[in-house]
C-alpha positions as CSV (number, residue, x, y, z in Angstrom):
1,X,7.3,4.7,37.8
2,X,9.5,7.6,36.6
3,X,7.6,10.0,39.0
4,X,8.2,7.6,41.9
5,X,11.9,7.4,41.2
6,X,12.2,11.1,40.9
7,X,10.4,11.5,44.3
8,X,12.9,9.1,45.9
9,X,15.8,10.9,44.4
10,X,14.6,14.2,45.8
11,X,13.8,12.7,49.2
12,X,17.3,11.1,49.5
13,X,19.1,14.1,48.2
14,X,17.6,16.2,51.0
15,X,19.0,13.9,53.7
16,X,22.5,15.4,54.1
17,X,20.9,18.9,54.6
18,X,19.1,17.9,57.8
19,X,22.0,15.9,59.0
20,X,24.4,18.8,58.8
21,X,22.4,21.7,60.0
22,X,22.1,20.6,63.7
23,X,23.5,23.4,65.9
24,X,26.5,22.4,68.1
25,X,25.7,21.2,71.6
26,X,27.3,23.3,74.4
27,X,30.0,21.0,75.9
28,X,32.1,21.1,79.0
29,X,35.7,22.3,78.7
30,X,38.3,20.0,77.3
31,X,39.7,17.5,79.8
32,X,43.3,18.4,78.9
33,X,45.2,20.9,76.9
34,X,48.2,18.7,76.9
35,X,48.8,14.9,77.2
36,X,49.0,13.9,80.9
37,X,52.3,12.5,82.1
38,X,50.5,9.4,83.6
39,X,50.0,8.1,80.1
40,X,52.7,5.9,78.4
41,X,55.0,7.9,76.1
42,X,53.4,6.6,72.9
43,X,50.0,7.4,74.2
44,X,51.1,10.8,75.3
45,X,52.4,11.5,71.7
46,X,49.2,10.3,70.1
47,X,47.0,12.3,72.5
48,X,49.1,15.4,71.9
49,X,48.5,15.0,68.2
50,X,44.7,14.6,68.9
51,X,44.6,17.7,70.9
52,X,46.3,19.7,68.1
53,X,43.9,18.3,65.6
54,X,40.9,19.2,67.7
55,X,42.2,22.8,68.0
56,X,42.2,22.9,64.2
57,X,38.7,21.3,64.2
58,X,40.1,18.3,62.3
59,X,37.8,15.9,64.2
60,X,38.4,12.7,62.2
61,X,42.2,13.1,62.8
62,X,41.6,13.9,66.4
63,X,39.4,10.8,66.9
64,X,42.0,8.5,65.2
65,X,44.8,10.0,67.3
66,X,42.8,9.4,70.6
67,X,42.1,5.8,69.4
68,X,45.8,5.3,68.7
69,X,46.5,6.5,72.3
70,X,44.1,3.8,73.6
71,X,46.3,1.1,72.2
72,X,48.6,1.5,75.1
73,X,46.2,3.1,77.5
74,X,42.9,1.5,76.8
75,X,41.1,2.5,80.0
76,X,42.4,6.0,80.4
77,X,39.5,8.3,81.4
78,X,40.9,11.3,79.6
79,X,40.8,9.4,76.3
80,X,37.2,8.4,76.8
81,X,36.3,12.0,77.5
82,X,38.2,13.5,74.6
83,X,36.8,10.9,72.2
84,X,33.3,11.8,73.3
85,X,34.1,15.5,72.8
86,X,35.5,14.9,69.3
87,X,32.7,12.6,68.2
88,X,30.1,15.1,69.4
89,X,31.4,17.6,66.9
90,X,30.5,15.4,63.9
91,X,26.7,15.5,63.1
92,X,25.1,12.1,63.3
93,X,27.6,10.7,65.8
94,X,25.6,11.7,68.9
95,X,25.1,8.1,70.1
96,X,28.8,7.4,69.8
97,X,29.7,10.6,71.7
98,X,27.2,9.6,74.5
99,X,28.7,6.2,74.7
100,X,32.2,7.6,75.2
101,X,31.0,10.0,77.8
102,X,29.2,7.1,79.5
103,X,32.4,5.2,79.6
104,X,34.2,8.3,81.1
105,X,31.6,8.6,83.9
106,X,31.8,4.8,84.6
107,X,35.5,5.0,85.3
108,X,35.4,8.5,86.8
109,X,32.0,8.8,88.5
110,X,33.3,11.5,90.8
111,X,35.1,13.6,88.2
112,X,34.9,17.4,88.8
113,X,33.2,17.9,85.4
114,X,30.7,15.0,85.9
115,X,27.7,17.4,86.1
116,X,28.9,19.3,82.9
117,X,29.3,15.9,81.1
118,X,25.8,14.9,82.1
119,X,24.5,18.1,80.8
120,X,26.3,17.5,77.5
121,X,24.8,14.0,77.3
122,X,21.3,15.5,77.8
123,X,21.9,17.8,74.9
124,X,23.2,15.0,72.7
125,X,20.2,12.9,73.6
126,X,17.9,15.6,72.3
127,X,19.9,15.9,69.1
128,X,19.7,12.1,68.6
129,X,16.0,12.2,69.2
130,X,15.6,14.9,66.5
131,X,17.7,12.8,64.1
132,X,15.4,9.8,64.7
133,X,12.2,11.9,64.3
134,X,13.5,13.1,60.9
135,X,14.5,9.5,59.9
136,X,11.1,8.1,60.7
137,X,9.5,10.9,58.6
138,X,11.7,9.8,55.7
139,X,10.5,6.2,56.2
140,X,6.9,7.5,56.2
141,X,7.5,9.4,53.0
142,X,8.9,6.3,51.4
143,X,5.8,4.4,52.4
144,X,3.7,7.1,50.7
145,X,5.6,6.4,47.5
146,X,4.7,2.7,47.4
147,X,2.3,2.2,44.4
148,X,-1.2,0.6,44.4
149,X,-1.1,-3.2,44.5
150,X,-3.1,-5.3,42.0
151,X,-6.2,-7.0,43.6
152,X,-5.6,-10.4,45.1
153,X,-7.8,-13.0,46.8
154,X,-7.3,-13.0,50.6
155,X,-7.5,-16.0,52.9
156,X,-11.0,-14.9,54.1
157,X,-12.3,-14.8,50.5
158,X,-12.2,-10.9,50.2
159,X,-10.4,-9.1,47.6
160,X,-7.5,-6.9,48.7
161,X,-7.6,-3.1,48.4
162,X,-5.2,-1.1,46.2
163,X,-3.6,0.6,49.2
164,X,-2.9,-2.6,51.1
165,X,0.9,-2.4,50.7
166,X,1.0,1.2,51.9
167,X,-1.2,0.4,54.9
168,X,0.9,-2.6,55.9
169,X,3.8,-0.2,55.8
170,X,2.0,2.2,58.1
171,X,1.8,-0.6,60.7
172,X,5.6,-0.6,60.7
173,X,5.9,3.2,60.7
174,X,3.6,3.3,63.7
175,X,5.8,0.8,65.5
176,X,8.9,3.0,64.8
177,X,7.2,6.0,66.3
178,X,6.1,3.9,69.3
179,X,9.6,2.4,69.9
180,X,11.0,6.0,69.6
181,X,8.7,7.2,72.4
182,X,6.4,9.3,70.2
183,X,3.0,8.0,71.2
184,X,1.1,10.8,69.6
185,X,2.4,10.1,66.1
186,X,2.0,6.3,66.6
187,X,-1.6,6.7,67.7
188,X,-2.4,9.0,64.8
189,X,-1.2,6.3,62.4
190,X,-3.3,3.7,64.2
191,X,-6.4,5.9,63.7
192,X,-5.4,6.4,60.0
193,X,-5.1,2.6,59.6
194,X,-8.6,2.2,61.1
195,X,-10.0,5.0,58.9
196,X,-8.7,3.2,55.9
197,X,-10.8,0.1,56.8
198,X,-8.0,-2.0,58.4
199,X,-7.5,-3.4,61.9
200,X,-6.8,-0.4,64.2
201,X,-6.8,-2.7,67.3
202,X,-4.0,-4.7,65.9
203,X,-2.0,-1.6,65.3
204,X,-2.6,-0.4,68.9
205,X,-1.5,-3.7,70.2
206,X,1.7,-3.6,68.1
207,X,2.3,0.0,69.4
208,X,2.0,-1.2,73.1
209,X,4.3,-4.1,72.5
210,X,6.9,-1.8,70.8
211,X,6.7,0.7,73.6
212,X,6.9,-1.9,76.4
213,X,9.9,-3.6,74.7
214,X,11.7,-0.2,74.2
215,X,11.4,1.0,77.8
216,X,8.5,3.4,77.4
217,X,6.3,1.6,79.9
218,X,4.2,4.5,81.1
219,X,3.1,5.2,77.5
220,X,2.4,1.5,76.9
221,X,0.2,1.3,80.0
222,X,-1.7,4.4,79.1
223,X,-2.5,3.2,75.6
224,X,-3.3,-0.3,76.7
225,X,-6.0,1.2,78.9
226,X,-7.5,3.3,76.1
227,X,-9.2,0.5,74.1
228,X,-10.4,-3.1,74.5
229,X,-10.2,-6.1,72.3
230,X,-9.9,-9.4,74.2
231,X,-7.1,-10.7,71.9
232,X,-5.1,-7.6,71.3
233,X,-5.5,-6.1,74.8
234,X,-4.4,-9.4,76.4
235,X,-1.3,-9.6,74.2
236,X,-0.5,-6.0,75.1
237,X,-0.8,-6.6,78.8
238,X,1.4,-9.7,78.5
239,X,4.1,-7.5,76.9
240,X,3.7,-4.9,79.6
241,X,4.0,-7.5,82.4
242,X,7.1,-9.0,80.8
243,X,8.7,-5.5,80.6
244,X,7.8,-4.8,84.2
245,X,9.3,-8.1,85.4
246,X,12.5,-7.4,83.4
247,X,12.8,-4.1,85.1
248,X,12.6,-5.8,88.5
249,X,9.0,-4.6,89.3
250,X,7.5,-8.0,90.0
251,X,4.6,-6.5,92.0
252,X,3.5,-4.4,89.0
253,X,3.9,-7.4,86.7
254,X,1.7,-9.5,88.9
255,X,-0.9,-6.8,89.1
256,X,-1.0,-6.5,85.3
257,X,-1.4,-10.2,84.8
258,X,-4.1,-10.5,87.5
259,X,-6.0,-7.7,85.7
260,X,-5.6,-9.6,82.4
261,X,-6.8,-12.8,84.0
262,X,-10.0,-11.3,85.5
263,X,-10.9,-9.8,82.1
264,X,-10.3,-12.9,80.0
265,X,-12.0,-15.2,82.5
266,X,-15.3,-13.4,81.8
267,X,-15.2,-13.9,78.1
268,X,-18.0,-16.1,76.6
269,X,-15.7,-17.9,74.2
270,X,-14.1,-21.1,75.5
271,X,-11.4,-20.8,72.7
272,X,-10.5,-17.3,74.0
273,X,-10.4,-18.5,77.6
274,X,-8.3,-21.5,76.8
275,X,-5.7,-19.6,74.7
276,X,-5.3,-16.5,76.8
277,X,-5.6,-18.0,80.3
278,X,-2.9,-20.4,79.3
279,X,-0.6,-17.6,78.2
280,X,-1.4,-15.7,81.4
281,X,-0.7,-18.7,83.6
282,X,2.6,-19.3,81.9
283,X,3.6,-15.6,82.3
284,X,2.7,-15.7,86.0
285,X,4.7,-18.8,86.6
286,X,7.7,-17.3,84.8
287,X,7.8,-14.3,87.1
288,X,7.5,-16.5,90.2
289,X,3.8,-16.0,90.9
290,X,3.0,-19.7,91.3
291,X,-0.2,-19.2,93.3
292,X,-1.5,-16.8,90.7
293,X,-0.6,-19.2,87.9
294,X,-2.4,-22.0,89.6
295,X,-5.5,-19.9,90.1
296,X,-5.5,-19.0,86.4
297,X,-4.9,-22.6,85.4
298,X,-8.0,-23.6,87.4
299,X,-10.2,-21.2,85.2
300,X,-9.2,-22.9,81.9
301,X,-12.2,-24.8,80.5
302,X,-10.3,-27.5,78.6
303,X,-8.7,-30.1,80.8
304,X,-6.1,-30.5,78.0
305,X,-5.1,-26.9,78.0
306,X,-5.2,-26.8,81.8
307,X,-2.7,-29.6,81.7
308,X,-0.4,-27.6,79.5
309,X,-0.6,-24.7,81.9
310,X,0.2,-27.0,84.8
311,X,3.3,-28.2,82.9
312,X,4.4,-24.6,82.4
313,X,4.0,-24.1,86.1
314,X,6.0,-27.3,86.8
315,X,8.8,-26.1,84.5
316,X,9.0,-22.8,86.4
317,X,9.0,-24.6,89.8
318,X,11.7,-27.0,88.6
319,X,13.8,-24.1,87.3
320,X,13.5,-22.5,90.8
321,X,14.5,-25.7,92.6
322,X,11.1,-26.5,93.9
323,X,11.1,-30.2,92.8
324,X,8.3,-31.2,95.2
325,X,6.1,-28.4,93.8
326,X,7.0,-29.4,90.3
327,X,5.9,-33.0,91.0
328,X,2.6,-31.8,92.4
329,X,2.0,-29.7,89.3
330,X,2.9,-32.6,87.0
331,X,0.4,-34.7,88.8
332,X,-2.3,-32.1,88.2
333,X,-1.2,-32.0,84.5
334,X,-1.6,-35.7,84.2
335,X,-5.0,-35.6,85.9
336,X,-6.1,-33.0,83.4
337,X,-5.0,-35.2,80.5
338,X,-6.8,-38.1,82.1
339,X,-10.0,-36.1,82.3
340,X,-9.6,-35.0,78.7
341,X,-9.3,-38.6,77.5
342,X,-12.5,-39.5,79.4
343,X,-14.6,-36.9,77.5
344,X,-16.6,-37.7,74.4
345,X,-15.8,-36.1,71.1
346,X,-18.7,-33.7,71.5
347,X,-17.6,-32.7,75.0
348,X,-14.1,-32.0,73.8
349,X,-15.4,-29.8,71.1
350,X,-17.4,-27.7,73.6
351,X,-14.4,-27.5,76.0
352,X,-11.9,-26.6,73.3
353,X,-13.8,-25.0,70.5
354,X,-11.1,-26.5,68.2
355,X,-10.4,-29.3,65.8
356,X,-7.9,-31.8,67.2
357,X,-6.1,-35.1,66.6
358,X,-6.6,-36.7,70.0
359,X,-3.8,-39.3,69.7
360,X,-1.1,-36.9,68.4
361,X,-2.0,-34.2,70.9
362,X,-1.9,-36.6,73.8
363,X,1.4,-38.1,72.7
364,X,3.0,-34.6,72.6
365,X,1.5,-33.7,76.0
366,X,2.7,-36.9,77.6
367,X,6.2,-36.3,76.1
368,X,6.1,-32.7,77.5
369,X,5.3,-34.2,80.9
370,X,8.1,-36.7,80.7
371,X,10.7,-34.0,79.8
372,X,9.5,-31.9,82.8
373,X,9.6,-35.1,85.0
374,X,13.3,-35.5,84.0
375,X,14.0,-31.9,84.9
376,X,12.4,-32.5,88.3
377,X,14.5,-35.7,88.8
378,X,11.7,-38.2,88.5
379,X,13.1,-40.6,85.9
380,X,10.5,-43.3,86.7
381,X,7.7,-40.8,86.2
382,X,9.2,-39.8,82.9
383,X,9.4,-43.3,81.7
384,X,5.8,-43.9,82.6
385,X,4.6,-40.8,80.7
386,X,6.7,-41.8,77.7
387,X,5.1,-45.3,77.7
388,X,1.7,-43.6,77.5
389,X,3.0,-41.3,74.7
390,X,4.2,-44.3,72.7
391,X,0.9,-46.0,73.0
392,X,-0.9,-42.8,71.8
393,X,1.3,-42.5,68.8
394,X,0.8,-46.1,67.9
395,X,-3.0,-45.6,68.1
396,X,-2.9,-42.5,65.8
397,X,-3.3,-42.3,62.1
398,X,-1.0,-40.8,59.4
399,X,2.7,-40.6,59.6
400,X,4.0,-41.0,63.1
401,X,7.7,-40.4,62.4
402,X,8.1,-36.9,64.0
403,X,6.1,-37.6,67.2
404,X,7.7,-41.1,67.6
405,X,11.2,-39.6,67.2
406,X,10.6,-37.1,69.9
407,X,9.5,-39.9,72.2
408,X,12.6,-42.0,71.3
409,X,14.9,-39.0,72.1
410,X,13.3,-38.6,75.5
411,X,13.3,-42.3,76.3
412,X,17.0,-42.5,75.4
413,X,17.7,-39.6,77.6
414,X,15.8,-41.2,80.4
415,X,17.8,-44.4,80.0
416,X,14.8,-46.5,78.7
417,X,16.7,-48.1,75.9
418,X,14.2,-51.0,75.3
419,X,11.3,-48.5,75.3
420,X,13.2,-46.3,72.8
421,X,13.9,-49.3,70.5
422,X,10.2,-50.3,70.6
423,X,9.0,-46.7,69.8
424,X,11.5,-46.5,67.0
425,X,9.7,-49.2,65.1
426,X,6.8,-46.7,64.6
427,X,9.1,-44.4,62.5
428,X,8.8,-44.8,58.7
429,X,10.6,-41.8,57.5
430,X,14.3,-42.8,56.8
431,X,15.8,-39.6,58.0
432,X,13.9,-39.7,61.3
433,X,14.7,-43.4,61.6
434,X,18.5,-42.7,61.2
435,X,18.3,-40.0,63.8
436,X,16.5,-42.2,66.2
437,X,19.1,-45.0,65.8
438,X,21.8,-42.4,66.5
439,X,20.1,-41.2,69.7
440,X,19.7,-44.8,71.0
441,X,23.3,-45.7,70.1
442,X,24.7,-42.7,71.9
443,X,22.6,-43.4,75.0
444,X,23.8,-47.0,75.0
445,X,27.4,-45.9,74.8
446,X,26.9,-43.5,77.7
447,X,25.5,-46.3,79.7
448,X,28.5,-48.5,79.0
449,X,26.8,-50.9,76.6
450,X,29.3,-50.6,73.8
451,X,28.3,-53.8,72.0
452,X,24.7,-52.7,71.9
453,X,25.7,-49.2,70.8
454,X,27.8,-50.7,68.0
455,X,25.0,-52.9,66.8
456,X,22.5,-50.0,66.9
457,X,24.9,-47.7,65.0
458,X,24.8,-50.2,62.1
459,X,21.2,-49.1,61.5
460,X,22.4,-45.6,60.6
461,X,22.6,-45.3,56.8
462,X,23.9,-41.7,56.6
463,X,27.7,-42.1,56.2
464,X,28.6,-38.8,57.9
465,X,26.3,-39.4,60.9
466,X,27.5,-43.0,61.2
467,X,31.1,-41.8,61.3
468,X,30.3,-39.3,64.1
469,X,28.5,-41.9,66.1
470,X,31.3,-44.5,65.7
471,X,33.8,-41.9,66.9
472,X,31.6,-41.1,70.0
473,X,31.3,-44.8,70.8
474,X,35.1,-45.4,70.4
475,X,35.9,-42.3,72.5
476,X,33.4,-43.4,75.3
477,X,34.9,-47.0,75.2
478,X,38.5,-45.7,75.6
479,X,37.5,-43.4,78.5
480,X,35.7,-46.3,80.2
481,X,38.7,-48.6,79.8
482,X,41.1,-45.9,81.1
483,X,38.9,-45.3,84.1
484,X,38.7,-49.1,84.8
485,X,42.5,-49.4,84.5
486,X,43.0,-46.5,86.9
487,X,40.6,-48.0,89.4
488,X,42.4,-51.4,89.2
489,X,45.8,-49.8,89.8
490,X,44.5,-47.6,92.6
491,X,45.3,-44.4,90.7
492,X,42.6,-41.7,90.4
493,X,41.2,-41.5,86.8
494,X,42.5,-38.7,84.7
495,X,40.3,-35.6,84.9
496,X,37.9,-35.2,82.1
497,X,37.7,-31.8,80.3
498,X,34.8,-29.7,81.7
499,X,32.7,-28.2,78.9
500,X,30.6,-26.3,81.4
501,X,31.4,-22.5,81.0
502,X,32.8,-20.9,84.2
503,X,30.3,-19.4,86.5
504,X,30.1,-15.7,86.2
505,X,28.7,-13.5,89.0
506,X,25.4,-11.8,88.1
507,X,26.1,-8.1,87.8
508,X,24.1,-5.8,90.1
509,X,20.7,-4.9,88.7
510,X,21.6,-1.3,88.2
511,X,25.3,-1.7,87.6
512,X,26.9,-0.6,84.2
513,X,30.4,-1.7,83.5
514,X,33.1,-0.2,81.2
515,X,32.7,-3.4,79.1
516,X,29.0,-2.5,78.5
517,X,30.0,0.9,77.0
518,X,32.9,-0.5,74.9
519,X,30.7,-3.3,73.7
520,X,28.1,-0.7,72.7
521,X,30.8,1.3,70.9
522,X,31.7,-1.8,68.9
523,X,28.1,-2.0,67.8
524,X,28.1,1.7,66.9
525,X,30.8,1.1,64.4
526,X,28.1,0.3,61.8
527,X,27.9,2.7,58.9
528,X,24.7,4.3,60.0
529,X,26.3,5.5,63.3
530,X,29.4,6.8,61.6
531,X,27.7,8.7,58.8
532,X,23.9,8.4,58.7
533,X,23.2,10.8,55.8
534,X,25.8,8.9,53.6
535,X,24.3,5.5,54.6
536,X,20.8,6.7,53.6
537,X,22.0,7.6,50.1
538,X,22.2,3.9,49.4
539,X,19.6,2.4,51.8
540,X,19.6,-1.1,50.2
541,X,23.4,-1.4,50.5
542,X,23.2,-0.2,54.1
543,X,20.5,-2.9,54.7
544,X,23.0,-5.6,53.7
545,X,25.4,-4.3,56.3
546,X,22.7,-4.8,58.9
547,X,21.7,-8.2,57.5
548,X,24.7,-9.7,55.8
549,X,24.0,-12.2,53.1
550,X,20.5,-11.0,52.4
551,X,19.4,-11.2,48.8
552,X,17.1,-9.1,46.7
553,X,18.4,-5.7,48.0
554,X,20.4,-3.7,45.4
555,X,20.4,0.1,45.0
556,X,20.3,-0.3,41.3
557,X,16.8,-1.7,41.7
558,X,14.6,1.2,42.6
559,X,11.8,-0.9,43.9
560,X,9.8,1.4,46.3
561,X,9.0,-1.5,48.6
562,X,12.6,-2.6,48.9
563,X,13.7,0.9,49.6
564,X,11.0,1.2,52.3
565,X,12.0,-2.1,53.9
566,X,15.7,-1.0,53.9
567,X,14.8,2.3,55.6
568,X,12.6,0.6,58.2
569,X,15.6,-1.6,59.1
570,X,17.9,1.4,59.4
571,X,15.4,3.2,61.6
572,X,14.9,0.2,63.8
573,X,18.6,-0.2,64.4
574,X,19.0,3.5,65.2
575,X,16.1,3.5,67.6
576,X,17.2,0.2,69.2
577,X,20.7,1.5,70.0
578,X,19.4,4.8,71.3
579,X,17.0,3.0,73.6
580,X,19.8,0.7,74.9
581,X,22.0,3.7,75.6
582,X,19.2,5.6,77.3
583,X,18.5,2.5,79.5
584,X,22.2,2.3,80.4
585,X,22.4,5.9,81.4
586,X,19.4,5.5,83.7
587,X,21.0,2.4,85.3
588,X,24.2,4.3,85.7
589,X,22.4,7.2,87.4
590,X,21.0,4.7,89.9
591,X,24.4,3.1,90.7
């Protein structure tokens, strides 16, 4: 252990060196040599001080002075520019400098020095990339210092290897390289994981998912095509399609999902086809490819899972406003469930290749159908599905409280009070029973049945819950009485407060606002973006600034695994913010 601690001490002591030796990036000339007259007097004075401090290379004083100037001139382009310039002079603050320059270009897209500022941003991006490369290497070195683990019995009956903790760490390091856009290093680690006798395919899948989620789509597509495992490759393709759709390339997303569908459909395992074709159909529906989703659902061998896929399609149709299409899909889902119930136990096993509780499964599925029916505006259809769900729960074995409560909640929402009361009788757990009574009482009060609501509320035994429900009933009663009195007098009822948030216009796909950059700068106030080398000296304390309230992380505890986990969190945050900034810059360039 002493040797491990010494290695950590040497590794962390070396960090300030690489953080301070980065050569300065050539920058465009200063925006001003004196405070512009357009600024308010106090802002002019603060900016003048900042300029004098910058001339003396007192960058912290310059930054604070420019920030002081922003108090009375928050959107002045010259201040954004000079803040970017000053922050760029401090090693480790490259991302903050880029964000200030991004704000400057947002409010001054046609500035005479725009080309020079973009060149400076490009140089700062390279420096930031170098910082991240060095940071990930530190994380990998920390993983190498994790000691052998004692043998333990795994779920599959095998005994774990001594290097299991280090290899599990390598999966995380590979993800960091992938998210940072370094495919070569990520793949090298995946091969290293495979050579050690662990799951290389899983690592490759995680790499593709990390790349797709971080904006490195070309790399993700290339790696996904380099190997095949039906489970991991399908998951990787789903991640790629989601990223393509998020970027607005729905055609590419549809093509990716169609390719995944054609591959999975040919698999011999019914379990694989059920699981992955369902995921693919759901993804197709979510990107608006309803015909593709319906074709994929038709390839699913289990009528039950096909019904689930049709419900996902119905949900997507309802969200898009296609209520007629949603109703047709729900009918197909119900027909699938009906076919499932008609099968024998042996036939279900062949179709599903799984162990199932038929009553509980069907109750959940019928409740799903009911919730989608309500979304599509078919309250009668929802009530009918919930009636079936209640019967299935009643016919099942074991504790029915959780499933029955879910049905009660949906029945109350659909206005079927008597059905909800009947289903509530199946609940034995006192907490679920209390919650069910509360849901019914609230639904009764909303429907104007205050006497019934009061009577149902008496079944609630939790004092705090009962008080809240009584308050709701009283409030609803007073509102109803006020509305009735206003109607009787011919006066319009008093307007009720609207809890719906105001509608906000959707920003242009490629638009980047000043608020985007100032919000980014707020996030970049974290210690690692102000002084990374200092933050890395106490990685566990830094971890707690990322995850406030976390326990078990203390720099007095030199546990190699805790240090490694803290460094992974730091690297993840650094990479995530860099990728966000890179994406904003690309969007801004398209504007």
